N, C-alpha and C positions, 0 to 999 in steps of 0.2 A: 407577428409574434402570436396574436392570438389564435391562428389557422395553426403553429406549431405546439402551443400547450394545448389544443384540445387534439393532438397528436398524441401529445404526450399522456396527459389523462385515457385516451382512448387504449392505448398500448402499453400502460402500466398501472399495478393497483395501486390503488389511494393509498396503502400503506407502505409502498415503497417508495413514495416520492419524499424528498426534503422538503422543508418550507423554501431552502432556498431556491428549489425547482419552479418556483411559482413568480420569481421575482426576476420583471424584465432585466432592470438595470445590471443584474449577478449573471444573467446568460448572455447580454450585450459583450461584456467585457469577458466572460469565459469562452465565446465564439470567437472574437477575435484574437485570443490567445491559441484557441487550437488551431483555428485555420493557417495560423506559423508556426505551427510545431511540428517538429516531426516525429516526437515522442510524448505522451502525456503519462505523467507518475501519479496515480491515485494511493496515499497512504493510509492504511486502514489499521485500524487496531484489531489484532488475531481474536482478543477475547469476544467480540461482535461484529465482524466486518463488513454485515450487511448494512450496519447503521452507517456508513462512512463511507460507501461506494454509491454514489447517486444513478439508478436504472437509467435514469434521462440522459446522463452524461456515457454511462457507457455506450447506449445505444448512439448516440451522434457519434462518439468516437469509432466504435465500431463500423460505421458508414462510411469512413475512409479507409479503404484497404492500404495506402500508403503510410498512415499512421499506426505508428507502434505504441500499442497499451499496454500499462505496467499495472499490476496492483502489488505494492509493498505490504504484507502482511507484519504489521511492527510489534514491539513486546513479545516476541516470541519467545522470553525466558521466562513468561508469566503461564505459560500453557504445557501440558502434556505433549509427546511427540505424537500420540494416537489423537490429540484432540487437533493439533496442527495438521496433522493428514485427512481428519474427516472436513476442516476447513479448505484444504487444499482442493478435495475431491469434490467439494459441492462449489465452490466456486469457479473450478474448472467446468463442471455442468453448466452453470447458471453465465457463465460470460467466457465463451469458449475462445474470443478473440484477445483476450487479456493474456499475456504473461505473468507470472506469479515470482514474485521473489519473498524473500524473508529479510528480518533485520531486528537486531536488540542492541540498543545504544550502551547497555552494560556491560557488554563484552562477554556474556554469556550465554552457553548453549542452549537449546530448547527444554525448555522446565527447568533450567538453572535457578529460576528465583520462586521456584515452588514452595509454599510452607514457610514462608519466612514472617510472613504479614508486613503490613503499612508501614510500620517504625522500622522494622530493618530495613526495608528495601528505600526508605528515604534516606537512612543512614549509609546506606550503599554509593547513594548517588554521590555525597560530598567525598567518596574516596578517588583517589586516583586509580585511572585503569593499570591491573598490572601488564607484563608485558605480555603475557598469555592473553590477557584481557583484550591488549591493542591488536593482537593475532589475531582474535576471533572477529573484532568489529571489522577489521580488514577484510575477512573472508564476509562478510553480510554485505560491504561495500561493494565485493567484488560481484556480488552473484545480483546485486541490485546492476550494477552498471553494465553486465553480462545481459542481464533482462530488457536493459535498456539498449542496448548494440554499442556499447561505449568498452573502448579497451582502457585499462586503466595503465598506467606507468608502472615501470616494477617499484618496491619499498623503498625507502631510503636503505645506503648502506649497511644500518643497525639490522635490517630486517622485520623494522617496525612499521 
């Protein structure tokens, strides 16, 4: 572990490492999960995804050619389409082995929650999803599944 940690510190900028990347027990558990996995999916808040994608984890996963690595950008309803596209471009350059997918659990399109403020977003969380919202969430889920290499069964008979 000490040799590996030294290689992490030598290969990554200090400000790019999270505190968890220095914890042996976290890494033991993570290595065990990764070695048994076909897909690793990292969920990152699209407002600042670099805070949520550990550089050392990416490097570890990228070194395994058979492993599919997916970064899911969540909360895409809170950013503009332009901001999302800039992040997608930046992440594609920084993490070339990762597939990118987007997601919003609110059933809203990209930028669909802009301008409302925290109080209105909290109120919307309590409301049930409309049929259109459920279809939008299904589209996001299908995109994540595709990035992960999974084929979903068709939706129920009512189209939801």
